[in-house]
N, CA, C and O atoms as a DFTB+ gen file, in Angstrom:
540 C
 N C O
     1  1       0.812      -1.255       0.058
     2  2      -0.041       0.224      -0.199
     3  2       0.988       1.237      -0.101
     4  3       2.009       1.251       0.586
     5  1       0.594       1.954      -0.795
     6  2       1.539       3.308      -1.068
     7  2       1.150       4.434      -0.144
     8  3      -0.034       4.766      -0.094
     9  1       2.080       5.061       0.611
    10  2       1.097       6.102       1.714
    11  2       1.805       7.441       1.069
    12  3       2.934       7.632       0.616
    13  1       0.750       8.212       1.213
    14  2       0.775       9.757       0.671
    15  2       0.997      10.365       2.035
    16  3       0.814       9.943       3.177
    17  1       1.578      11.809       1.397
    18  2       1.838      12.630       2.657
    19  2       0.600      13.118       3.566
    20  3       0.783      13.480       4.728
    21  1      -0.588      13.107       3.004
    22  2      -1.657      13.113       3.686
    23  2      -1.848      12.461       4.903
    24  3      -2.157      12.984       5.974
    25  1      -1.635      11.225       4.654
    26  2      -1.450      10.134       5.882
    27  2      -0.350      10.237       6.613
    28  3      -0.591       9.826       7.749
    29  1       1.002      10.678       6.463
    30  2       2.043      10.851       7.232
    31  2       1.601      12.157       7.989
    32  3       1.440      12.211       9.208
    33  1       1.430      13.169       7.143
    34  2       0.866      14.609       7.990
    35  2       0.046      14.397       8.974
    36  3       0.365      14.999       9.999
    37  1      -1.113      13.615       9.057
    38  2      -2.254      13.290      10.011
    39  2      -1.522      12.555      11.011
    40  3      -1.681      12.895      12.183
    41  1      -0.629      11.462      10.697
    42  2      -0.181      10.839      11.671
    43  2       0.902      11.398      12.494
    44  3       1.269      10.800      13.505
    45  1       1.385      12.401      12.161
    46  2       2.484      13.210      12.989
    47  2       1.955      14.306      13.445
    48  3       2.389      14.637      14.548
    49  1       1.250      14.916      13.031
    50  2       0.783      16.109      13.472
    51  2      -0.846      16.357      14.291
    52  3      -1.965      16.485      13.796
    53  1      -0.404      16.355      15.663
    54  2      -1.365      15.858      16.554
    55  2      -2.603      16.977      16.347
    56  3      -3.705      16.745      16.844
    57  1      -2.343      18.242      15.559
    58  2      -3.615      18.546      15.772
    59  2      -4.511      18.604      14.210
    60  3      -5.551      19.260      14.155
    61  1      -4.028      17.912      13.079
    62  2      -4.617      17.361      11.969
    63  2      -6.016      16.698      12.403
    64  3      -6.095      15.842      13.284
    65  1      -7.013      17.155      11.738
    66  2      -8.415      16.651      11.840
    67  2      -8.405      15.339      11.719
    68  3      -9.385      14.809      12.243
    69  1      -7.530      14.503      11.138
    70  2      -7.680      13.152      10.734
    71  2      -6.594      12.428      11.545
    72  3      -6.421      11.225      11.350
    73  1      -5.701      13.231      12.629
    74  2      -4.891      12.210      13.684
    75  2      -5.380      11.041      14.344
    76  3      -4.854       9.939      14.189
    77  1      -6.203      11.212      14.952
    78  2      -6.808      10.079      15.564
    79  2      -6.978       8.893      14.409
    80  3      -6.387       7.839      14.642
    81  1      -7.777       8.999      13.130
    82  2      -7.770       8.065      12.584
    83  2      -6.835       7.327      11.883
    84  3      -6.973       6.175      11.472
    85  1      -5.441       8.382      11.720
    86  2      -4.418       7.791      11.014
    87  2      -3.634       6.924      11.944
    88  3      -3.085       5.889      11.567
    89  1      -3.590       7.443      13.362
    90  2      -3.027       6.557      14.182
    91  2      -3.749       5.150      14.338
    92  3      -3.089       4.156      14.645
    93  1      -4.998       5.093      14.137
    94  2      -5.599       4.046      14.128
    95  2      -5.119       3.067      12.876
    96  3      -4.437       2.045      12.953
    97  1      -5.636       3.642      11.803
    98  2      -5.358       2.760      10.416
    99  2      -3.787       2.430      10.531
   100  3      -3.407       1.300      10.223
   101  1      -2.826       3.448      10.992
   102  2      -1.605       2.862      11.047
   103  2      -1.312       1.523      11.845
   104  3      -0.660       0.532      11.517
   105  1      -2.045       1.839      13.056
   106  2      -1.781       0.542      14.045
   107  2      -1.938      -0.682      13.305
   108  3      -1.063      -1.511      13.056
   109  1      -3.676      -0.709      12.842
   110  2      -4.278      -1.931      11.899
   111  2      -3.111      -2.397      11.028
   112  3      -2.671      -3.545      11.088
   113  1      -2.572      -1.332      10.114
   114  2      -1.723      -2.036       8.862
   115  2      -0.468      -2.315       9.674
   116  3       0.228      -3.208       9.190
   117  1      -0.042      -1.795      10.724
   118  2       0.856      -2.743      11.313
   119  2       0.860      -4.085      11.743
   120  3       1.737      -4.942      11.643
   121  1      -0.408      -4.128      12.300
   122  2      -1.078      -5.268      13.120
   123  2      -1.174      -6.375      12.046
   124  3      -0.845      -7.553      12.192
   125  1      -1.643      -5.834      11.026
   126  2      -1.988      -6.815       9.756
   127  2      -0.715      -7.005       8.636
   128  3      -0.857      -7.427       7.489
   129  1       0.362      -6.649       9.170
   130  2       1.606      -6.826       8.582
   131  2       1.650      -6.433       7.151
   132  3       2.354      -6.985       6.305
   133  1       0.915      -5.526       6.964
   134  2       0.672      -4.836       5.561
   135  2       2.237      -4.097       5.190
   136  3       3.025      -3.605       5.997
   137  1       2.351      -4.190       3.944
   138  2       3.577      -3.401       3.483
   139  2       3.237      -2.343       3.106
   140  3       2.258      -2.153       2.385
   141  1       4.234      -1.205       3.671
   142  2       3.888       0.356       3.611
   143  2       4.989       0.719       2.678
   144  3       6.193       0.557       2.878
   145  1       4.431       1.215       1.665
   146  2       5.436       1.628       0.686
   147  2       5.404       3.503       0.628
   148  3       4.440       4.236       0.406
   149  1       6.673       3.822       0.887
   150  2       7.087       5.502       1.166
   151  2       7.353       5.674      -0.281
   152  3       8.242       4.952      -0.731
   153  1       6.738       6.518      -1.133
   154  2       7.635       7.337      -2.123
   155  2       8.580       8.226      -1.369
   156  3       8.274       8.697      -0.274
   157  1       9.779       8.462      -1.983
   158  2      10.722       9.585      -1.426
   159  2       9.861      10.759      -1.775
   160  3       9.995      11.551      -0.842
   161  1       9.125      11.206      -2.576
   162  2       8.361      12.437      -2.848
   163  2       7.295      12.595      -1.599
   164  3       7.152      13.712      -1.100
   165  1       6.711      11.713      -1.208
   166  2       5.780      11.571       0.068
   167  2       6.761      12.125       1.252
   168  3       6.548      13.174       1.859
   169  1       7.554      11.503       1.416
   170  2       8.392      11.774       2.714
   171  2       9.047      13.077       2.329
   172  3       9.272      13.671       3.383
   173  1       9.369      13.639       1.519
   174  2       9.933      15.112       1.153
   175  2       8.671      16.227       1.463
   176  3       8.754      17.263       2.121
   177  1       7.634      15.737       0.857
   178  2       6.582      16.858       1.067
   179  2       6.021      16.760       2.536
   180  3       5.496      17.717       3.104
   181  1       6.156      15.701       3.011
   182  2       5.697      15.589       4.487
   183  2       6.538      16.304       5.600
   184  3       6.101      16.595       6.714
   185  1       7.944      16.572       5.092
   186  2       8.708      17.212       6.100
   187  2       8.848      18.687       5.454
   188  3       9.348      19.577       6.142
   189  1       8.479      18.911       4.345
   190  2       8.758      20.390       4.130
   191  2       7.238      20.859       4.640
   192  3       7.120      21.875       5.325
   193  1       6.114      20.073       4.271
   194  2       4.871      20.593       5.091
   195  2       4.932      21.077       6.136
   196  3       4.585      22.226       6.410
   197  1       5.460      20.128       7.000
   198  2       5.813      20.556       8.633
   199  2       6.715      21.519       8.488
   200  3       6.860      21.920       9.643
   201  1       7.592      22.306       7.631
   202  2       8.641      23.242       8.213
   203  2       7.995      24.515       7.620
   204  3       8.138      25.650       8.075
   205  1       7.183      24.125       6.420
   206  2       6.634      25.410       5.677
   207  2       5.553      26.125       6.235
   208  3       5.451      27.299       6.590
   209  1       4.584      24.953       6.239
   210  2       3.109      25.478       6.348
   211  2       2.490      25.301       8.034
   212  3       1.712      25.966       8.717
   213  1       3.165      24.237       8.228
   214  2       2.683      23.771       9.913
   215  2       3.633      24.494      11.037
   216  3       3.315      24.696      12.209
   217  1       4.936      24.853      10.373
   218  2       5.861      25.552      11.116
   219  2       6.185      24.586      12.484
   220  3       6.267      25.132      13.584
   221  1       6.351      23.212      12.350
   222  2       6.462      22.396      13.235
   223  2       8.228      21.455      13.004
   224  3       8.341      20.269      12.692
   225  1       9.344      22.402      13.264
   226  2      10.326      21.734      13.147
   227  2      10.518      20.373      13.802
   228  3      10.936      19.357      13.247
   229  1      10.150      20.513      15.053
   230  2      10.642      19.040      15.977
   231  2       9.733      17.955      15.239
   232  3      10.268      16.846      15.260
   233  1       8.599      17.984      14.645
   234  2       7.816      17.137      13.945
   235  2       8.582      16.665      12.703
   236  3       8.647      15.466      12.431
   237  1       9.178      17.640      11.926
   238  2       9.699      17.508      10.865
   239  2      10.921      16.818      11.071
   240  3      11.334      16.285      10.041
   241  1      11.725      16.640      12.210
   242  2      12.826      16.003      12.669
   243  2      12.265      14.712      12.945
   244  3      12.680      13.754      12.293
   245  1      11.397      14.552      13.804
   246  2      10.706      13.236      14.232
   247  2      10.546      12.530      12.705
   248  3      11.286      11.554      12.590
   249  1       9.745      12.819      11.533
   250  2      10.035      12.075      10.594
   251  2      11.249      11.869       9.996
   252  3      11.326      10.926       9.209
   253  1      12.320      12.622      10.222
   254  2      13.616      12.479       9.309
   255  2      14.225      11.297      10.251
   256  3      14.939      10.402       9.801
   257  1      13.864      11.410      11.553
   258  2      14.772      10.456      12.194
   259  2      14.141       8.834      11.867
   260  3      14.840       7.841      11.665
   261  1      12.649       8.881      11.877
   262  2      12.213       7.552      11.200
   263  2      13.068       7.014       9.845
   264  3      13.579       5.904       9.695
   265  1      13.061       8.030       9.009
   266  2      13.731       7.546       7.836
   267  2      15.101       7.119       8.199
   268  3      15.510       6.096       7.650
   269  1      15.995       7.824       9.157
   270  2      17.346       7.460       9.356
   271  2      17.538       6.321       9.910
   272  3      18.438       5.535       9.612
   273  1      16.380       6.112      11.070
   274  2      16.562       4.809      11.957
   275  2      15.508       3.522      10.999
   276  3      15.232       2.494      11.617
   277  1      15.054       3.654       9.725
   278  2      14.785       2.611       8.849
   279  2      13.424       1.907       9.642
   280  3      13.095       0.749       9.385
   281  1      12.813       2.599      10.456
   282  2      11.575       2.205      11.011
   283  2      10.355       2.232       9.843
   284  3       9.263       1.728      10.103
   285  1      10.586       2.766       8.734
   286  2       9.582       2.937       7.568
   287  2      10.033       1.789       7.065
   288  3      11.223       1.518       6.909
   289  1       8.922       0.949       6.745
   290  2       9.417      -0.474       6.078
   291  2       9.606      -0.525       4.619
   292  3       9.802      -1.634       4.123
   293  1       9.576       0.513       3.860
   294  2       9.809       0.265       2.411
   295  2       9.931       1.819       1.955
   296  3       8.968       2.539       2.218
   297  1      10.897       2.307       1.379
   298  2      11.037       3.509       0.815
   299  2      11.471       3.440      -0.687
   300  3      12.437       2.789      -1.086
   301  1      10.627       4.200      -1.480
   302  2      10.291       3.651      -2.911
   303  2      10.856       4.868      -3.601
   304  3      10.194       5.905      -3.651
   305  1      12.023       4.777      -4.120
   306  2      13.096       5.829      -4.932
   307  2      11.867       5.810      -6.283
   308  3      11.108       4.941      -6.710
   309  1      12.188       7.469      -6.717
   310  2      11.386       7.700      -7.734
   311  2      12.202       7.811      -8.455
   312  3      13.047       8.688      -8.271
   313  1      12.266       6.918      -9.612
   314  2      13.162       7.285     -11.191
   315  2      12.737       7.751     -11.946
   316  3      11.580       8.096     -11.707
   317  1      13.300       8.125     -13.404
   318  2      12.838       8.948     -14.507
   319  2      11.795       8.065     -14.937
   320  3      10.896       8.842     -15.260
   321  1      11.346       6.778     -15.151
   322  2      10.190       5.983     -15.827
   323  2       8.986       6.357     -15.035
   324  3       7.944       6.722     -15.579
   325  1       9.143       6.262     -13.705
   326  2       8.029       6.569     -12.583
   327  2       7.369       8.166     -12.783
   328  3       6.212       8.523     -13.005
   329  1       8.708       8.989     -12.589
   330  2       8.339      10.368     -12.886
   331  2       7.366      10.836     -14.390
   332  3       6.417      11.620     -14.414
   333  1       7.882      10.181     -15.394
   334  2       7.154      10.133     -16.829
   335  2       5.907       9.652     -16.730
   336  3       5.027      10.203     -17.392
   337  1       5.611       8.613     -15.948
   338  2       4.113       7.875     -15.756
   339  2       3.431       8.795     -15.004
   340  3       2.276       9.054     -15.342
   341  1       4.039       9.485     -13.799
   342  2       3.267      10.337     -12.976
   343  2       3.128      11.690     -13.844
   344  3       2.251      12.475     -13.483
   345  1       3.736      11.947     -14.697
   346  2       3.458      13.499     -15.837
   347  2       2.228      13.101     -16.354
   348  3       1.372      13.966     -16.539
   349  1       1.976      11.823     -16.642
   350  2       0.616      11.418     -17.718
   351  2      -0.267      11.531     -17.179
   352  3      -1.265      12.101     -17.621
   353  1      -0.109      10.728     -15.415
   354  2      -1.362      10.888     -14.664
   355  2      -1.935      12.308     -14.277
   356  3      -3.073      12.697     -14.015
   357  1      -0.740      12.912     -14.342
   358  2      -1.180      14.503     -13.824
   359  2      -1.876      15.282     -14.990
   360  3      -2.895      15.972     -14.939
   361  1      -0.990      14.967     -16.149
   362  2      -1.792      15.808     -17.338
   363  2      -3.111      15.201     -17.599
   364  3      -4.090      15.930     -17.767
   365  1      -3.199      13.986     -17.642
   366  2      -4.705      13.538     -17.982
   367  2      -5.808      13.560     -16.828
   368  3      -6.906      13.020     -16.958
   369  1      -5.364      14.296     -15.595
   370  2      -6.310      14.407     -14.564
   371  2      -6.988      15.535     -14.669
   372  3      -6.216      16.478     -14.841
   373  1      -8.430      15.938     -14.632
   374  2      -8.708      16.848     -14.569
   375  2      -8.960      17.929     -13.417
   376  3      -9.255      19.123     -13.455
   377  1      -8.746      17.113     -12.478
   378  2      -8.872      17.751     -11.085
   379  2      -7.428      18.701     -10.606
   380  3      -6.377      18.185     -10.223
   381  1      -7.621      19.855     -10.708
   382  2      -6.785      20.819     -10.552
   383  2      -6.229      21.032      -9.243
   384  3      -5.412      21.935      -9.067
   385  1      -6.653      20.177      -8.187
   386  2      -6.265      20.368      -7.054
   387  2      -5.324      19.185      -6.706
   388  3      -4.698      19.108      -5.649
   389  1      -5.290      18.281      -7.697
   390  2      -4.200      17.106      -7.929
   391  2      -2.856      17.730      -8.133
   392  3      -2.842      18.683      -8.911
   393  1      -1.417      17.282      -7.436
   394  2      -0.321      17.640      -7.613
   395  2       0.675      16.576      -8.365
   396  3       0.247      15.422      -8.365
   397  1       1.620      16.736      -8.843
   398  2       2.718      15.690      -9.220
   399  2       2.936      14.860      -8.408
   400  3       3.017      13.716      -8.856
   401  1       3.114      15.031      -6.993
   402  2       3.358      14.268      -5.777
   403  2       2.450      13.350      -5.796
   404  3       2.794      12.168      -5.779
   405  1       1.160      13.705      -5.832
   406  2      -0.187      12.861      -5.887
   407  2       0.224      12.004      -7.053
   408  3       0.415      10.815      -6.795
   409  1       0.399      12.428      -8.356
   410  2       0.288      11.139      -9.366
   411  2       1.615      10.539      -9.090
   412  3       1.762       9.472      -9.686
   413  1       2.563      10.881      -8.408
   414  2       3.692       9.728      -8.150
   415  2       3.300       9.002      -7.164
   416  3       4.025       8.007      -7.130
   417  1       2.461       8.976      -6.268
   418  2       1.759       8.161      -5.455
   419  2       0.762       7.048      -5.963
   420  3       0.578       5.981      -5.377
   421  1       0.221       7.391      -6.986
   422  2      -0.606       6.583      -7.721
   423  2       0.108       5.929      -8.561
   424  3      -0.312       4.797      -8.798
   425  1       1.336       6.349      -9.260
   426  2       2.108       5.254      -9.962
   427  2       2.802       4.452      -8.996
   428  3       2.997       3.297      -9.373
   429  1       3.240       4.752      -7.825
   430  2       3.772       3.632      -7.006
   431  2       2.673       2.886      -6.673
   432  3       2.873       1.672      -6.621
   433  1       1.502       3.299      -6.420
   434  2       0.368       2.059      -5.975
   435  2       0.148       1.205      -6.949
   436  3       0.267       0.004      -6.709
   437  1      -0.189       1.619      -8.145
   438  2      -0.430       1.019      -9.562
   439  2       1.019      -0.132      -9.433
   440  3       0.732      -1.314      -9.624
   441  1       1.957       0.069      -9.239
   442  2       3.011      -0.891      -9.236
   443  2       2.997      -1.926      -8.255
   444  3       3.600      -2.980      -8.459
   445  1       2.301      -1.693      -7.111
   446  2       2.002      -2.554      -6.222
   447  2       0.685      -3.303      -6.065
   448  3       0.476      -4.333      -6.706
   449  1      -0.024      -2.895      -5.387
   450  2      -1.323      -3.421      -5.183
   451  2      -2.501      -2.488      -5.424
   452  3      -3.634      -2.928      -5.225
   453  1      -2.353      -1.415      -5.777
   454  2      -3.334      -0.402      -6.180
   455  2      -4.281       0.406      -4.968
   456  3      -5.252       1.147      -5.123
   457  1      -3.706       0.026      -3.908
   458  2      -4.011       0.965      -2.509
   459  2      -3.292       1.871      -2.427
   460  3      -2.095       1.886      -2.716
   461  1      -4.236       3.120      -1.840
   462  2      -2.922       4.084      -0.988
   463  2      -3.548       4.344       0.311
   464  3      -4.771       4.406       0.438
   465  1      -2.585       4.523       1.437
   466  2      -3.002       5.047       2.578
   467  2      -3.036       6.841       2.393
   468  3      -1.983       7.479       2.407
   469  1      -4.131       7.385       2.257
   470  2      -4.132       8.732       2.336
   471  2      -5.685       9.198       2.863
   472  3      -6.606       8.398       3.019
   473  1      -5.757      10.371       3.054
   474  2      -6.741      11.256       3.356
   475  2      -7.366      12.162       2.342
   476  3      -8.353      12.867       2.553
   477  1      -6.615      12.068       1.086
   478  2      -7.195      12.917       0.138
   479  2      -8.350      11.845      -0.810
   480  3      -7.973      10.778      -1.295
   481  1      -9.250      12.176      -0.894
   482  2     -10.345      11.530      -1.506
   483  2      -9.884      11.662      -3.158
   484  3     -10.100      10.657      -3.836
   485  1      -9.543      12.312      -3.534
   486  2      -9.219      12.437      -4.950
   487  2      -8.513      11.188      -5.486
   488  3      -8.687      11.051      -6.697
   489  1      -7.867      10.372      -4.990
   490  2      -7.645       8.956      -5.262
   491  2      -8.576       8.330      -5.514
   492  3      -8.478       7.880      -6.655
   493  1      -9.711       7.976      -4.897
   494  2     -10.547       7.208      -5.401
   495  2     -11.322       7.597      -6.500
   496  3     -12.093       6.778      -7.001
   497  1     -11.223       8.746      -6.951
   498  2     -11.646       9.414      -8.409
   499  2     -10.679       8.657      -9.416
   500  3     -11.015       8.289     -10.541
   501  1      -9.611       8.507      -8.927
   502  2      -8.822       7.725      -9.954
   503  2      -8.766       6.406     -10.059
   504  3      -8.087       5.750     -10.849
   505  1      -9.686       5.941      -9.033
   506  2      -9.985       4.257      -9.139
   507  2      -9.068       3.704      -8.363
   508  3      -8.668       2.657      -8.873
   509  1      -8.444       4.002      -7.123
   510  2      -7.708       3.528      -6.279
   511  2      -8.560       3.255      -4.886
   512  3      -9.485       4.031      -4.646
   513  1      -8.273       2.151      -3.937
   514  2      -8.756       2.108      -3.073
   515  2      -8.116       2.517      -1.926
   516  3      -6.892       2.496      -2.053
   517  1      -8.665       3.022      -0.438
   518  2      -8.076       3.761       0.132
   519  2      -8.028       3.045       1.490
   520  3      -8.887       2.180       1.655
   521  1      -7.117       3.280       2.538
   522  2      -6.535       2.474       3.766
   523  2      -7.886       2.307       4.461
   524  3      -8.228       1.205       4.890
   525  1      -8.673       3.419       4.578
   526  2      -9.962       3.266       5.711
   527  2     -10.873       2.230       4.988
   528  3     -11.722       1.670       5.682
   529  1     -10.772       1.867       3.456
   530  2     -11.951       1.028       2.970
   531  2     -11.250      -0.101       3.399
   532  3     -11.921      -0.924       4.021
   533  1      -9.970      -0.367       3.208
   534  2      -9.300      -1.988       3.399
   535  2      -8.879      -2.365       5.103
   536  3      -8.495      -3.480       5.457
   537  1      -9.004      -1.482       5.794
   538  2      -8.706      -1.833       7.311
   539  2      -9.803      -1.880       8.103
   540  3      -9.690      -2.144       9.300
């Protein structure tokens, strides 16, 4: 299951509207031993959002520590092929709220099982199952 920054932000940011749900779903995913796949772009987007928008350096550093301590089960590097595939998804998506980072998460999800851990309902419009539907 590909993990989007919206799920990571909700998990780490206690004031996020989806924080409790994120904690519950992450716990269920770990208990079910689901493979969670973290696109590098989602990790970067999470850290950058914590610093620039939420202005919480300590939470950003906690995400970085998780990366450094390899507590994240799988980090998916994004190469040229995935980036081009994501550009096509982005170009063909009429929803102007979607980003290239979201399109990369979609490409990563397609490579694995088609499920996404996100609180962005726009992924459903692209045909993906969300974690809350599966856990």
